[in-house]
C-alpha positions as a printed Julia matrix, in Angstrom:
420×3 Matrix{Float64}:
 -41.42  -31.45   -79.13
 -43.28  -28.56   -77.45
 -44.01  -27.07   -80.88
 -45.99  -30.12   -81.96
 -47.88  -30.3    -78.65
 -48.82  -26.61   -78.77
 -49.98  -27.0    -82.4
 -52.22  -29.92   -81.45
 -53.61  -27.9    -78.55
 -54.55  -25.05   -80.84
 -56.2   -27.5    -83.24
 -58.31  -29.06   -80.48
 -59.32  -25.77   -78.92
 -60.47  -24.14   -82.15
 -63.33  -26.01   -83.8
 -63.14  -23.59   -86.67
 -59.83  -25.19   -87.66
 -61.8   -28.26   -88.68
 -63.95  -26.06   -90.9
 -60.76  -24.94   -92.63
 -59.68  -28.57   -92.98
 -63.12  -29.37   -94.41
 -62.65  -26.57   -96.95
 -59.36  -28.08   -98.07
 -61.03  -31.51   -98.19
 -63.86  -30.23  -100.41
 -61.37  -28.6   -102.78
 -59.23  -31.72  -103.04
 -62.31  -33.95  -103.41
 -63.64  -31.79  -106.25
 -60.28  -31.8   -108.02
 -59.86  -35.57  -107.65
 -63.37  -36.35  -108.89
 -63.53  -33.89  -111.76
 -60.01  -34.53  -113.05
 -60.52  -38.3   -112.82
 -63.77  -38.03  -114.8
 -62.12  -35.7   -117.33
 -59.22  -38.16  -117.68
 -61.76  -40.91  -118.23
 -63.48  -38.84  -120.93
 -60.12  -38.18  -122.57
 -59.23  -41.88  -122.53
 -62.65  -42.86  -123.86
 -62.57  -40.27  -126.63
 -59.05  -41.24  -127.67
 -59.97  -44.91  -127.7
 -63.07  -44.32  -129.82
 -61.39  -42.0   -132.3
 -58.37  -44.25  -132.63
 -60.59  -47.23  -133.31
 -61.98  -45.52  -136.4
 -58.56  -44.46  -137.68
 -55.37  -46.26  -138.6
 -52.1   -45.48  -136.85
 -50.87  -43.54  -139.89
 -52.64  -42.37  -143.04
 -51.11  -41.36  -146.36
 -53.19  -39.01  -148.51
 -52.76  -36.81  -151.54
 -54.1   -33.24  -151.4
 -54.69  -33.42  -155.15
 -58.12  -34.29  -156.54
 -56.87  -37.4   -158.33
 -55.8   -38.99  -155.02
 -53.11  -41.67  -154.77
 -52.5   -43.23  -158.17
 -50.77  -46.57  -158.65
 -51.68  -47.31  -155.05
 -51.12  -51.06  -155.22
 -47.44  -50.53  -156.01
 -47.18  -47.98  -153.22
 -48.74  -50.44  -150.78
 -46.03  -52.99  -151.53
 -43.4   -50.38  -150.69
 -45.22  -49.36  -147.51
 -45.39  -52.95  -146.28
 -41.62  -53.19  -146.68
 -41.04  -50.34  -144.21
 -39.89  -51.6   -140.76
 -42.59  -51.7   -138.03
 -45.43  -51.68  -140.6
 -47.65  -54.74  -140.16
 -50.47  -53.98  -142.6
 -51.93  -51.33  -144.88
 -55.26  -50.81  -146.62
 -56.52  -48.5   -149.39
 -59.62  -46.38  -148.95
 -61.76  -43.92  -150.85
 -63.32  -41.08  -148.88
 -65.7   -38.38  -150.09
 -68.56  -36.17  -148.98
 -72.05  -37.06  -150.14
 -75.76  -36.61  -149.68
 -77.35  -39.9   -148.69
 -81.05  -40.59  -149.09
 -82.73  -43.27  -146.98
 -86.46  -43.36  -147.61
 -87.61  -39.76  -147.31
 -84.69  -38.73  -145.1
 -81.61  -37.02  -146.47
 -78.31  -37.05  -144.6
 -75.26  -34.94  -145.33
 -72.18  -36.96  -144.51
 -69.43  -39.08  -145.99
 -69.08  -42.44  -147.63
 -65.95  -44.54  -147.42
 -64.91  -47.26  -149.8
 -62.89  -50.06  -148.22
 -61.58  -53.55  -148.81
 -63.11  -55.33  -145.78
 -60.28  -57.85  -145.45
 -57.53  -55.22  -145.61
 -59.49  -52.79  -143.42
 -59.85  -55.39  -140.67
 -56.05  -55.47  -140.39
 -55.65  -51.71  -139.82
 -58.71  -50.6   -137.81
 -61.38  -51.88  -135.42
 -64.21  -51.51  -137.91
 -65.3   -55.15  -137.76
 -65.65  -54.86  -133.97
 -68.2   -52.07  -134.39
 -70.74  -54.14  -136.3
 -74.18  -54.35  -134.68
 -76.67  -57.18  -134.27
 -74.11  -59.9   -135.09
 -73.67  -58.85  -138.72
 -70.26  -59.44  -140.37
 -68.22  -56.6   -141.91
 -67.64  -58.38  -145.24
 -70.58  -56.74  -147.09
 -72.38  -60.07  -147.35
 -76.13  -59.91  -147.89
 -78.44  -61.05  -145.07
 -80.63  -64.06  -145.67
 -83.69  -63.1   -147.66
 -82.19  -59.9   -149.11
 -81.74  -59.9   -152.87
 -78.24  -58.85  -154.02
 -79.63  -56.64  -156.77
 -77.6   -53.6   -155.73
 -74.14  -52.95  -154.28
 -74.01  -53.41  -150.48
 -73.51  -50.67  -147.88
 -72.93  -50.62  -144.14
 -74.29  -47.5   -142.46
 -73.87  -45.75  -139.12
 -76.45  -46.77  -136.53
 -77.64  -43.23  -135.85
 -78.26  -42.61  -139.57
 -81.05  -45.16  -139.63
 -82.55  -44.72  -136.15
 -86.36  -44.66  -136.16
 -86.99  -44.18  -132.44
 -85.16  -42.15  -129.83
 -83.21  -44.3   -127.42
 -84.38  -44.15  -123.82
 -81.78  -43.78  -121.08
 -82.34  -47.29  -119.69
 -82.99  -49.06  -122.99
 -80.67  -51.16  -125.12
 -80.55  -50.73  -128.89
 -82.99  -53.11  -130.61
 -83.09  -54.04  -134.33
 -86.7   -52.83  -134.64
 -85.62  -49.32  -133.63
 -83.77  -48.89  -136.93
 -84.29  -49.09  -140.67
 -84.1   -52.78  -141.54
 -81.4   -54.41  -143.64
 -82.4   -54.7   -147.28
 -83.61  -51.1   -147.51
 -82.17  -48.85  -150.18
 -79.74  -46.0   -149.59
 -78.91  -43.66  -152.47
 -75.53  -41.92  -152.39
 -75.17  -38.67  -154.32
 -71.69  -37.22  -154.77
 -69.5   -35.55  -157.41
 -66.97  -37.32  -159.6
 -63.34  -36.23  -159.59
 -62.69  -33.06  -161.62
 -66.38  -32.81  -162.55
 -69.38  -30.82  -161.38
 -72.09  -33.22  -162.51
 -73.6   -35.37  -159.74
 -72.82  -39.05  -159.51
 -75.68  -41.15  -158.15
 -75.68  -44.79  -157.13
 -78.19  -46.86  -155.13
 -76.95  -49.34  -152.52
 -78.6   -51.91  -150.28
 -78.14  -51.66  -146.51
 -76.62  -54.96  -145.37
 -75.44  -53.97  -141.89
 -74.99  -51.24  -139.32
 -72.04  -50.15  -137.24
 -71.63  -48.23  -134.0
 -68.18  -46.71  -133.48
 -69.36  -44.77  -130.38
 -68.3   -41.55  -132.15
 -71.45  -39.63  -132.99
 -70.07  -37.95  -136.12
 -69.27  -41.36  -137.58
 -72.42  -43.11  -136.45
 -74.71  -40.36  -137.73
 -73.05  -39.51  -141.03
 -70.9   -42.32  -142.41
 -71.59  -45.15  -144.83
 -69.1   -47.84  -145.83
 -69.23  -49.39  -149.3
 -66.95  -51.78  -151.22
 -63.82  -50.1   -152.56
 -64.56  -50.83  -156.23
 -68.06  -49.39  -156.0
 -66.72  -46.23  -154.36
 -64.1   -45.85  -157.09
 -66.8   -46.25  -159.74
 -69.0   -43.7   -158.01
 -66.16  -41.15  -158.02
 -64.89  -42.08  -161.47
 -61.48  -43.04  -160.07
 -60.92  -46.7   -160.89
 -57.14  -46.51  -160.65
 -56.71  -44.31  -157.59
 -57.73  -44.03  -153.95
 -58.03  -41.19  -151.47
 -55.37  -42.63  -149.21
 -53.66  -45.59  -147.6
 -54.15  -46.61  -143.96
 -51.1   -48.02  -142.17
 -50.98  -50.29  -139.1
 -47.86  -50.41  -136.91
 -46.52  -53.1   -134.61
 -46.22  -50.48  -131.86
 -47.55  -46.93  -131.98
 -44.39  -45.78  -130.19
 -42.66  -46.2   -133.55
 -45.08  -43.81  -135.29
 -42.64  -40.89  -135.54
 -39.9   -43.08  -137.03
 -42.24  -44.73  -139.55
 -43.76  -41.38  -140.48
 -40.33  -39.99  -141.36
 -39.56  -43.02  -143.53
 -42.91  -42.75  -145.31
 -42.38  -39.04  -145.94
 -39.05  -39.88  -147.57
 -40.74  -42.59  -149.64
 -43.71  -40.51  -150.86
 -42.12  -37.07  -151.04
 -43.66  -33.64  -150.38
 -46.67  -34.18  -152.66
 -48.3   -36.53  -150.15
 -49.58  -35.88  -146.64
 -48.45  -38.4   -144.01
 -50.2   -38.06  -140.63
 -50.58  -40.03  -137.42
 -54.1   -40.45  -136.04
 -53.34  -37.88  -133.33
 -52.33  -35.31  -135.95
 -55.53  -35.91  -137.92
 -57.58  -35.13  -134.81
 -55.14  -32.66  -133.25
 -57.61  -29.78  -132.9
 -60.25  -31.91  -131.18
 -57.76  -33.58  -128.82
 -56.21  -30.2   -127.98
 -59.66  -28.82  -127.14
 -60.3   -31.68  -124.71
 -56.89  -31.16  -123.07
 -57.47  -27.41  -122.69
 -60.92  -28.04  -121.21
 -59.4   -30.31  -118.58
 -56.74  -27.72  -117.67
 -59.28  -24.91  -117.43
 -61.47  -27.05  -115.19
 -58.48  -27.76  -112.92
 -57.69  -24.05  -112.63
 -61.31  -23.2   -111.78
 -61.54  -25.91  -109.12
 -58.17  -24.94  -107.67
 -59.78  -21.71  -106.47
 -61.7   -23.83  -103.96
 -58.36  -24.83  -102.44
 -57.29  -21.16  -102.44
 -60.45  -20.18  -100.57
 -59.67  -22.85   -97.98
 -56.13  -21.43   -97.8
 -57.5   -17.97   -97.02
 -59.61  -19.58   -94.32
 -56.45  -21.07   -92.79
 -54.83  -17.63   -92.98
 -57.76  -16.0    -91.16
 -57.88  -18.7    -88.47
 -54.16  -18.54   -87.71
 -54.23  -14.75   -87.72
 -57.07  -14.87   -85.17
 -55.18  -17.38   -83.02
 -52.11  -15.12   -83.02
 -54.21  -12.18   -81.79
 -56.04  -14.24   -79.16
 -52.96  -16.1    -77.94
 -50.62  -13.12   -77.76
 -50.27  -13.69   -74.0
 -49.37  -17.38   -74.49
 -46.84  -16.44   -77.15
 -45.31  -13.87   -74.78
 -45.01  -16.47   -72.02
 -43.36  -18.95   -74.4
 -40.86  -16.31   -75.45
 -40.2   -15.34   -71.82
 -39.49  -19.0    -71.07
 -36.87  -19.11   -73.81
 -38.88  -19.79   -76.95
 -37.06  -18.53   -80.02
 -38.74  -16.62   -82.87
 -38.05  -19.58   -85.14
 -39.68  -21.93   -82.64
 -42.77  -19.7    -82.31
 -43.02  -19.44   -86.08
 -42.74  -23.24   -86.37
 -45.78  -23.68   -84.11
 -48.09  -21.83   -86.46
 -46.54  -23.17   -89.64
 -47.0   -26.66   -88.21
 -50.62  -25.83   -87.36
 -51.27  -24.78   -90.96
 -49.49  -27.9    -92.19
 -51.63  -30.16   -90.01
 -54.84  -28.47   -91.15
 -53.83  -28.8    -94.81
 -52.66  -32.39   -94.43
 -55.83  -33.52   -92.66
 -58.01  -31.82   -95.25
 -56.0   -33.04   -98.24
 -55.89  -36.67   -97.07
 -59.59  -36.64   -96.18
 -60.48  -35.09   -99.55
 -58.32  -37.58  -101.41
 -59.88  -40.55   -99.59
 -63.44  -39.32  -100.14
 -62.68  -38.51  -103.77
 -61.31  -41.99  -104.47
 -64.33  -43.61  -102.8
 -66.69  -41.39  -104.8
 -64.93  -42.25  -108.07
 -65.11  -45.95  -107.19
 -68.91  -45.77  -106.83
 -69.68  -42.85  -109.14
 -71.9   -44.91  -111.46
 -73.75  -46.4   -108.49
 -74.35  -42.88  -107.18
 -75.56  -41.76  -110.61
 -77.95  -44.74  -110.77
 -79.27  -43.96  -107.27
 -79.9   -40.3   -108.15
 -81.67  -41.39  -111.31
 -83.92  -43.85  -109.44
 -84.86  -41.28  -106.81
 -85.33  -38.23  -109.02
 -85.53  -39.49  -112.6
 -82.69  -37.11  -113.48
 -79.29  -38.14  -114.79
 -76.32  -35.78  -115.17
 -75.09  -37.64  -118.26
 -78.03  -38.61  -120.54
 -76.83  -41.37  -122.93
 -78.62  -39.84  -125.9
 -76.67  -36.59  -125.43
 -73.26  -37.68  -124.18
 -73.27  -40.99  -126.07
 -72.06  -42.83  -122.96
 -73.49  -45.87  -121.21
 -71.68  -45.01  -117.98
 -69.57  -42.22  -116.55
 -65.93  -42.88  -117.5
 -63.2   -42.28  -114.94
 -59.49  -42.89  -114.69
 -57.5   -42.46  -111.5
 -54.03  -41.09  -112.14
 -51.85  -41.76  -109.04
 -49.32  -39.13  -110.08
 -52.05  -36.54  -110.56
 -53.69  -37.42  -107.23
 -50.38  -37.04  -105.39
 -49.78  -33.71  -107.13
 -53.2   -32.43  -106.01
 -52.55  -33.45  -102.4
 -49.06  -31.91  -102.37
 -50.28  -28.64  -103.89
 -53.09  -28.42  -101.32
 -50.63  -28.96   -98.46
 -48.2   -26.46   -99.98
 -50.95  -23.84  -100.24
 -51.81  -24.42   -96.59
 -48.17  -23.88   -95.64
 -47.92  -20.7    -97.71
 -51.06  -19.21   -96.18
 -49.76  -19.95   -92.68
 -46.42  -18.17   -93.17
 -47.59  -14.59   -92.57
 -49.53  -15.31   -89.33
 -46.56  -17.38   -88.15
 -44.2   -14.52   -89.0
 -46.34  -12.06   -87.04
 -46.36  -14.39   -84.05
 -42.58  -14.68   -84.19
 -42.26  -10.87   -84.25
 -44.36  -10.28   -81.11
 -42.49   -8.56   -78.29
 -42.92  -10.55   -75.05
 -42.53   -7.38   -72.95
 -45.39   -5.67   -74.75
 -47.66   -8.71   -74.63
 -47.14   -9.26   -70.87
 -47.01   -5.61   -69.77
 -50.58   -5.48   -68.55
 -50.79   -9.03   -67.22
């Protein structure tokens, strides 16, 4: 019991111990906030990318694509856990809208089948359907096309402004797609009419993709009997590995079967690495606080040598003396870690309110929507991760208190009291 009382006495007497606890709190707060925001970014990115992709895609690396695809689709639908599949044609192109030229991709889809495998219809803007129907007053004199919202933007979006129809090229305008037919070098050119716009919240898609009817895309590429690939929807993505193996057996080595995570593996890995690097960098704040604890306890040992000698003379064991200082370091770390965790969770809860306040007062925002493509700062609190941060901070505090505690335990009471 005396160990705990002596530890509390040292904490109360030394105001600098609260500075050490504040250092731990700042480190934990920074880790909680940054890792929660990074987790939110990761979740948001995964959600957006997954919405534009099917659970599994089947493609042929050959130029002719997937031939006899309708028969293949029947076989794919018969595979357990597959709920739907849809053909698509995908190719690079130069797209001309008015005087602007955009290098991107066009994708040919069957809107009914595509709705069953992806979230494309949910990305349509200004209440337009995804069925390639022509708006009222627009003559159906050309094939229809649905384009990414950023492709046809006329005015830069302001941070506090919603997208408005007048900020974009209007439906009914012409878009000319220029590409190359399969196994040919001559250009293939076809004009389309813009009948709608989509916003997938993925800038690469919104600024460089156009969707057209499957048959028109096949005609443009000169591939009436083949498609680039087949999109597959599963009943539960947990079954992706099993279904992938069955599809690989069905299609053989000449076809590439990938899950959506494998198609975007490099990008997702980059985000994961960025989060880990950020955690390592911020962890140094906790280490600095740990060194502060080390310095404080070392100073206490030097200043309280007489008290330590008296405790030993009264029967205090080396283990008991060591426990006093280890307990002091533990209390400093625990107070700081719990305070940092609490402040971090509160900050995450109101992070968008804080961002709005800073913007109102200064006109500056750390996450401009036109750059980060976000309407608000995403965050995701991971209880397991938060607990791990707190435990690591407390563990570091314990480790940095061991050497001062060991020195205190090694003090000779005769030497410390000789001149008293």
